[in-house]
C-alpha positions in Angstrom: 22.1 -6.0 44.7 22.3 -2.6 44.8 24.0 -3.3 41.5 21.5 -5.1 39.3 18.1 -2.5 40.2 20.6 1.1 39.3 21.1 -2.0 35.7 16.9 -2.3 35.3 15.9 0.7 36.0 18.7 1.8 34.0 17.3 -0.6 31.1 13.9 0.3 32.0 14.7 4.3 30.9 16.2 3.2 27.8 13.0 1.0 26.3 10.6 4.4 27.7 12.8 6.4 25.9 13.5 3.7 22.9 9.0 3.9 22.4 8.5 7.8 22.7 11.2 8.1 19.9 9.5 5.1 17.4 6.2 6.8 17.6 7.1 10.4 17.6 8.9 9.7 14.8 6.2 9.5 12.8 3.9 12.3 13.5 6.6 14.8 13.1 7.7 13.4 9.1 3.4 14.0 8.3 3.4 17.6 10.4 7.0 18.0 8.3 5.7 17.4 5.1 2.3 18.5 5.4 1.1 15.4 3.6 -1.6 13.0 5.3 -1.2 9.2 5.2 -4.6 8.2 4.5 -5.1 6.0 2.1 -8.0 3.4 0.2 -7.7 0.0 -1.1 -8.6 -0.6 -4.6 -9.0 -5.0 -5.9 -8.3 -5.1 -9.7 -11.8 -5.8 -11.0 -10.5 -6.0 -15.1 -10.7 -8.9 -17.4 -9.0 -12.3 -16.5 -7.0 -11.3 -19.9 -4.5 -8.7 -17.0 -2.8 -7.8 -20.1 -0.1 -4.4 -18.9 -3.1 -1.6 -20.6 -5.9 -3.3 -18.6 -3.8 -3.8 -15.4 -2.7 0.0 -15.7 -6.4 1.4 -16.7 -7.9 3.6 -13.9 -11.5 2.0 -15.0 -10.5 -1.5 -13.5 -10.2 -1.0 -10.6 -12.7 -0.8 -7.5 -13.3 -1.2 -4.0 -15.3 -4.2 -3.9 -12.8 -6.6 -1.9 -11.7 -9.6 -4.0 -12.9 -12.6 -3.4 -9.4 -14.0 -4.2 -6.8 -13.2 -1.7 -3.5 -11.5 -2.3 -0.3 -14.3 -2.6 3.0 -11.2 -3.6 3.2 -13.2 -7.0 4.2 -11.2 -9.4 1.4 -12.9 -11.7 -1.5 -11.1 -12.1 -2.4 -7.6 -10.4 -4.6 -8.2 -6.6 -4.8 -5.0 -4.8 -3.2 -1.2 -4.2 -3.7 0.7 -0.8 -3.1 4.2 -2.6 -3.1 7.5 -1.5 -6.3 9.9 -1.1 -4.8 12.8 -2.9 -5.3 10.3 -6.0 -9.5 9.1 -5.3 -12.3 10.8 -6.2 -14.1 11.0 -4.4 -13.0 9.4 -1.2 -15.6 9.3 1.2 -18.5 7.9 -1.6 -19.1 4.6 -1.5 -17.6 3.6 -4.8 -14.7 5.8 -4.9 -12.9 6.1 -8.2 -8.7 6.3 -9.1 -8.3 9.4 -10.5 -6.2 8.7 -13.9 -3.0 10.7 -11.9 -2.1 7.9 -10.1 -0.5 6.3 -14.1 -0.1 2.8 -12.5 2.8 1.2 -14.3 2.5 -2.6 -14.4 4.8 -5.2 -16.0 4.3 -8.2 -18.5 5.3 -11.7 -16.3 6.3 -13.8 -20.1 5.6 -17.6 -18.0 2.7 -16.0 -17.3 1.3 -14.1 -20.4 -0.1 -11.8 -17.9 0.9 -8.4 -16.1 1.2 -7.2 -12.7 1.5 -4.4 -11.3 4.2 -3.1 -9.6 3.6 1.0 -9.1 2.7 4.5 -9.4 2.3 8.6 -9.4 2.5 7.5 -5.5 5.5 6.5 -4.0 4.1 5.0 -0.7 1.9 2.8 -2.3 1.6 -1.0 -1.9 1.2 -3.0 -3.7 -0.2 -6.9 -3.5 -0.5 -9.2 -6.7 -1.1 -12.4 -7.3 -1.4 -16.3 -8.6 -2.3 -16.4 -11.6 -5.5 -18.5 -11.8 
């Protein structure tokens, strides 16, 4: 019985330390790099032909949510979460992407459409969609 109490106490201690270290790791990286992890979400609102040039054009992206849900199918561009350093007027009601975002798209030959693959922000999160 005493052995069981010691083991459960030790297990609780190890679990508690794991939580503390896993939560503090994110704050440490931010302090080391000096860069914030604030992002802004943009949705593709360009022409429905989805050419590579249209998807890579920062002017075709806005913060107005899309009516379509992104489904992670690499057929057409849908949504990106990009660092605020690539956003003009991030706290305004209508922020825009800076040209320095350098959006990169790939062409899906089977659907004759482009989807987002990357940008100058190495931490950008992206979601693509099935071609409507």
